[in-house]
N, CA, C and O atoms as CSV, one atom per row, in Angstrom:
chain,resi,resn,atom,element,x,y,z
A,1,UNK,N,N,91.293,87.833,63.930
A,1,UNK,CA,C,91.081,87.281,66.007
A,1,UNK,C,C,92.421,87.661,66.788
A,1,UNK,O,O,92.872,86.701,67.412
A,2,UNK,N,N,93.286,89.034,66.918
A,2,UNK,CA,C,93.752,88.893,67.322
A,2,UNK,C,C,94.243,87.726,69.245
A,2,UNK,O,O,93.393,87.539,70.116
A,3,UNK,N,N,95.292,87.354,69.316
A,3,UNK,CA,C,95.446,86.623,70.704
A,3,UNK,C,C,97.470,87.140,71.041
A,3,UNK,O,O,98.270,86.224,70.849
A,4,UNK,N,N,97.917,88.208,71.394
A,4,UNK,CA,C,98.265,88.875,72.313
A,4,UNK,C,C,99.452,88.024,73.608
A,4,UNK,O,O,99.099,87.982,74.786
A,5,UNK,N,N,100.643,87.489,73.214
A,5,UNK,CA,C,100.638,86.383,74.578
A,5,UNK,C,C,102.095,87.018,74.769
A,5,UNK,O,O,103.018,87.181,73.970
A,6,UNK,N,N,101.977,87.263,75.897
A,6,UNK,CA,C,103.001,88.745,76.171
A,6,UNK,C,C,103.603,88.457,78.503
A,6,UNK,O,O,103.157,87.983,79.548
A,7,UNK,N,N,104.484,88.982,78.098
A,7,UNK,CA,C,105.373,89.538,80.175
A,7,UNK,C,C,105.145,91.183,80.491
A,7,UNK,O,O,105.165,92.111,79.683
A,8,UNK,N,N,104.966,91.211,81.659
A,8,UNK,CA,C,104.829,92.178,82.656
A,8,UNK,C,C,106.942,92.433,82.472
A,8,UNK,O,O,107.789,91.564,82.676
A,9,UNK,N,N,107.182,93.902,82.039
A,9,UNK,CA,C,108.761,93.867,81.680
A,9,UNK,C,C,108.767,95.096,82.925
A,9,UNK,O,O,108.585,96.199,82.409
A,10,UNK,N,N,108.924,95.163,84.358
A,10,UNK,CA,C,109.266,97.171,84.552
A,10,UNK,C,C,107.958,97.258,83.727
A,10,UNK,O,O,107.624,97.604,82.594
A,11,UNK,N,N,107.073,96.511,85.460
A,11,UNK,CA,C,105.682,96.843,85.598
A,11,UNK,C,C,104.218,97.736,84.033
A,11,UNK,O,O,103.156,98.354,84.113
A,12,UNK,N,N,105.260,97.158,82.695
A,12,UNK,CA,C,104.439,97.316,80.971
A,12,UNK,C,C,105.085,95.891,80.414
A,12,UNK,O,O,106.143,95.260,80.436
A,13,UNK,N,N,103.477,95.798,79.804
A,13,UNK,CA,C,103.101,94.653,78.961
A,13,UNK,C,C,104.034,94.671,77.953
A,13,UNK,O,O,104.222,95.662,77.247
A,14,UNK,N,N,104.691,93.523,77.833
A,14,UNK,CA,C,105.436,93.167,76.368
A,14,UNK,C,C,103.942,92.438,75.521
A,14,UNK,O,O,102.901,91.894,75.887
A,15,UNK,N,N,104.623,92.837,74.140
A,15,UNK,CA,C,104.152,91.194,73.811
A,15,UNK,C,C,105.705,90.387,73.668
A,15,UNK,O,O,106.926,90.543,73.690
A,16,UNK,N,N,104.581,89.407,73.506
A,16,UNK,CA,C,106.153,88.112,73.322
A,16,UNK,C,C,105.897,87.194,71.689
A,16,UNK,O,O,106.624,86.745,70.801
A,17,UNK,N,N,103.996,87.290,72.064
A,17,UNK,CA,C,103.873,85.626,69.954
A,17,UNK,C,C,102.647,87.174,70.167
A,17,UNK,O,O,102.464,87.761,71.234
A,18,UNK,N,N,102.127,87.439,69.122
A,18,UNK,CA,C,101.138,87.585,68.398
A,18,UNK,C,C,100.382,86.806,67.745
A,18,UNK,O,O,101.018,86.904,66.695
A,19,UNK,N,N,98.997,85.645,67.313
A,19,UNK,CA,C,99.175,85.033,66.393
A,19,UNK,C,C,97.037,85.612,65.868
A,19,UNK,O,O,96.004,85.819,66.504
A,20,UNK,N,N,97.216,85.617,65.250
A,20,UNK,CA,C,95.644,85.830,64.475
A,20,UNK,C,C,94.973,84.433,63.105
A,20,UNK,O,O,95.495,83.739,62.232
A,21,UNK,N,N,93.184,84.713,63.813
A,21,UNK,CA,C,92.868,83.563,63.124
A,21,UNK,C,C,91.705,84.504,62.581
A,21,UNK,O,O,91.314,85.234,63.491
A,22,UNK,N,N,91.340,84.619,61.934
A,22,UNK,CA,C,90.474,85.442,61.621
A,22,UNK,C,C,89.091,84.741,62.243
A,22,UNK,O,O,88.853,83.533,62.205
A,23,UNK,N,N,88.105,85.920,62.910
A,23,UNK,CA,C,86.645,85.195,63.457
A,23,UNK,C,C,85.987,84.562,62.735
A,23,UNK,O,O,84.834,84.616,63.165
A,24,UNK,N,N,86.079,83.507,61.171
A,24,UNK,CA,C,84.857,83.451,60.501
A,24,UNK,C,C,85.629,81.909,60.758
A,24,UNK,O,O,84.802,81.048,61.057
A,25,UNK,N,N,86.748,81.518,60.708
A,25,UNK,CA,C,87.098,80.923,61.060
A,25,UNK,C,C,87.315,79.534,62.675
A,25,UNK,O,O,87.645,78.497,63.252
A,26,UNK,N,N,86.712,80.936,62.485
A,26,UNK,CA,C,86.828,79.901,65.194
A,26,UNK,C,C,85.224,78.816,65.832
A,26,UNK,O,O,84.232,78.946,66.549
A,27,UNK,N,N,85.550,78.327,65.416
A,27,UNK,CA,C,84.382,77.612,66.376
A,27,UNK,C,C,84.584,77.422,68.048
A,27,UNK,O,O,85.643,77.526,68.667
A,28,UNK,N,N,83.054,77.070,68.660
A,28,UNK,CA,C,83.383,76.397,70.085
A,28,UNK,C,C,84.026,75.998,70.258
A,28,UNK,O,O,83.857,75.347,71.289
A,29,UNK,N,N,84.944,75.887,69.853
A,29,UNK,CA,C,86.531,74.523,70.983
A,29,UNK,C,C,86.610,75.338,71.465
A,29,UNK,O,O,86.047,76.408,71.232
A,30,UNK,N,N,87.613,74.974,72.599
A,30,UNK,CA,C,89.229,75.778,72.662
A,30,UNK,C,C,89.960,76.880,72.547
A,30,UNK,O,O,91.029,76.905,71.937
A,31,UNK,N,N,89.345,78.049,73.227
A,31,UNK,CA,C,90.100,79.730,72.336
A,31,UNK,C,C,91.644,78.355,72.084
A,31,UNK,O,O,91.767,77.707,71.045
A,32,UNK,N,N,92.903,78.187,73.686
A,32,UNK,CA,C,93.963,78.490,73.074
A,32,UNK,C,C,94.275,77.583,72.434
A,32,UNK,O,O,95.188,77.577,71.609
A,33,UNK,N,N,93.479,76.575,72.753
A,33,UNK,CA,C,93.370,75.719,70.905
A,33,UNK,C,C,93.968,75.819,70.074
A,33,UNK,O,O,95.173,75.600,69.950
A,34,UNK,N,N,92.850,76.349,68.989
A,34,UNK,CA,C,93.181,77.157,68.497
A,34,UNK,C,C,93.625,78.377,67.708
A,34,UNK,O,O,93.342,78.987,66.676
A,35,UNK,N,N,94.474,78.415,68.739
A,35,UNK,CA,C,95.418,79.404,68.741
A,35,UNK,C,C,96.807,78.691,68.866
A,35,UNK,O,O,97.456,78.440,67.850
A,36,UNK,N,N,97.102,78.479,69.678
A,36,UNK,CA,C,98.484,77.984,70.304
A,36,UNK,C,C,98.679,75.962,70.167
A,36,UNK,O,O,99.482,75.302,70.827
A,37,UNK,N,N,97.731,75.431,69.178
A,37,UNK,CA,C,97.405,74.387,69.167
A,37,UNK,C,C,98.227,73.563,70.204
A,37,UNK,O,O,98.619,74.126,71.226
A,38,UNK,N,N,98.458,72.456,70.010
A,38,UNK,CA,C,99.290,70.896,71.739
A,38,UNK,C,C,99.940,71.620,72.862
A,38,UNK,O,O,99.952,71.591,74.092
A,39,UNK,N,N,100.550,72.374,71.747
A,39,UNK,CA,C,101.213,73.803,73.339
A,39,UNK,C,C,100.816,73.976,74.456
A,39,UNK,O,O,101.286,73.660,75.549
A,40,UNK,N,N,98.895,75.094,73.821
A,40,UNK,CA,C,98.579,75.159,75.024
A,40,UNK,C,C,97.959,74.390,76.061
A,40,UNK,O,O,97.753,74.949,77.138
A,41,UNK,N,N,97.661,73.309,75.915
A,41,UNK,CA,C,97.470,71.284,76.830
A,41,UNK,C,C,98.536,71.983,77.363
A,41,UNK,O,O,98.220,72.496,78.437
A,42,UNK,N,N,100.260,72.317,76.861
A,42,UNK,CA,C,101.208,71.679,78.520
A,42,UNK,C,C,100.734,72.408,79.623
A,42,UNK,O,O,101.034,71.829,80.667
A,43,UNK,N,N,99.943,73.735,79.851
A,43,UNK,CA,C,99.735,74.284,81.592
A,43,UNK,C,C,98.839,73.483,81.904
A,43,UNK,O,O,98.697,73.104,83.066
A,44,UNK,N,N,98.138,73.118,80.996
A,44,UNK,CA,C,96.139,73.552,80.855
A,44,UNK,C,C,95.610,72.840,82.542
A,44,UNK,O,O,96.196,71.915,83.105
A,45,UNK,N,N,94.824,73.308,82.883
A,45,UNK,CA,C,93.909,72.524,83.767
A,45,UNK,C,C,93.319,71.062,84.190
A,45,UNK,O,O,93.266,70.072,84.920
A,46,UNK,N,N,92.709,72.262,82.441
A,46,UNK,CA,C,91.973,71.399,82.346
A,46,UNK,C,C,90.951,69.747,81.498
A,46,UNK,O,O,89.876,69.172,81.329
A,47,UNK,N,N,93.328,69.790,81.113
A,47,UNK,CA,C,94.434,68.965,80.197
A,47,UNK,C,C,93.644,67.285,80.687
A,47,UNK,O,O,93.518,66.824,81.821
A,48,UNK,N,N,93.177,66.616,79.206
A,48,UNK,CA,C,92.392,65.424,80.013
A,48,UNK,C,C,91.782,64.696,80.547
A,48,UNK,O,O,91.715,63.480,80.730
A,49,UNK,N,N,91.080,65.982,80.928
A,49,UNK,CA,C,89.954,65.457,81.843
A,49,UNK,C,C,88.481,66.404,81.370
A,49,UNK,O,O,88.613,67.498,80.819
A,50,UNK,N,N,86.758,65.661,81.747
A,50,UNK,CA,C,85.618,66.128,80.859
A,50,UNK,C,C,85.577,67.491,80.164
A,50,UNK,O,O,85.072,67.864,79.106
A,51,UNK,N,N,86.738,68.505,81.738
A,51,UNK,CA,C,85.927,69.861,81.048
A,51,UNK,C,C,86.865,69.901,79.610
A,51,UNK,O,O,86.290,70.156,78.551
A,52,UNK,N,N,88.056,69.687,79.627
A,52,UNK,CA,C,88.604,69.567,78.126
A,52,UNK,C,C,88.055,70.227,77.093
A,52,UNK,O,O,87.382,69.515,76.348
A,53,UNK,N,N,88.167,71.917,76.681
A,53,UNK,CA,C,87.468,72.323,76.165
A,53,UNK,C,C,87.496,72.087,74.313
A,53,UNK,O,O,86.607,72.122,73.462
A,54,UNK,N,N,89.225,71.803,74.247
A,54,UNK,CA,C,89.525,71.378,73.218
A,54,UNK,C,C,88.581,70.606,71.181
A,54,UNK,O,O,88.949,70.829,70.028
A,55,UNK,N,N,87.477,69.818,71.677
A,55,UNK,CA,C,86.629,68.619,71.080
A,55,UNK,C,C,87.686,68.731,69.116
A,55,UNK,O,O,88.774,68.253,68.795
A,56,UNK,N,N,86.772,69.484,68.379
A,56,UNK,CA,C,87.116,68.080,67.248
A,56,UNK,C,C,88.719,69.249,66.746
A,56,UNK,O,O,89.656,68.963,66.001
A,57,UNK,N,N,88.528,70.164,67.296
A,57,UNK,CA,C,90.525,70.701,66.740
A,57,UNK,C,C,92.116,70.019,67.803
A,57,UNK,O,O,93.248,69.829,67.358
A,58,UNK,N,N,91.701,69.830,69.020
A,58,UNK,CA,C,92.374,68.558,69.759
A,58,UNK,C,C,92.826,67.743,69.037
A,58,UNK,O,O,94.032,67.509,68.949
A,59,UNK,N,N,91.607,66.964,68.163
A,59,UNK,CA,C,91.692,65.653,67.935
A,59,UNK,C,C,92.251,65.215,66.615
A,59,UNK,O,O,92.635,64.114,66.220
A,60,UNK,N,N,92.148,67.155,65.679
A,60,UNK,CA,C,92.646,67.371,64.016
A,60,UNK,C,C,94.576,66.831,64.834
A,60,UNK,O,O,95.394,65.960,64.541
A,61,UNK,N,N,94.520,67.951,65.908
A,61,UNK,CA,C,95.989,68.673,66.112
A,61,UNK,C,C,97.144,67.163,66.664
A,61,UNK,O,O,98.362,67.332,66.707
A,62,UNK,N,N,96.488,65.760,67.042
A,62,UNK,CA,C,96.798,64.963,68.783
A,62,UNK,C,C,97.378,64.052,66.876
A,62,UNK,O,O,96.829,64.126,65.777
A,63,UNK,N,N,97.918,63.737,67.066
A,63,UNK,CA,C,98.884,62.147,66.095
A,63,UNK,C,C,98.049,61.470,66.900
A,63,UNK,O,O,97.572,61.571,68.030
A,64,UNK,N,N,98.000,60.303,65.406
A,64,UNK,CA,C,97.034,59.237,66.101
A,64,UNK,C,C,97.809,57.752,66.168
A,64,UNK,O,O,97.241,56.781,66.669
């Protein structure tokens, strides 16, 4: 599965980053955290709330 991040430049989508992860490794945890790690949390409105879907993936990434 690919996850593409990009910008709109002159009315066209331009890829800036591409993340690839086998679908068999995906879980029900937050999609963005599985691809981008803790960076995905920087602009997330659910960060630190009960709505956060980071689950076990996020717990594994956070330093103890």
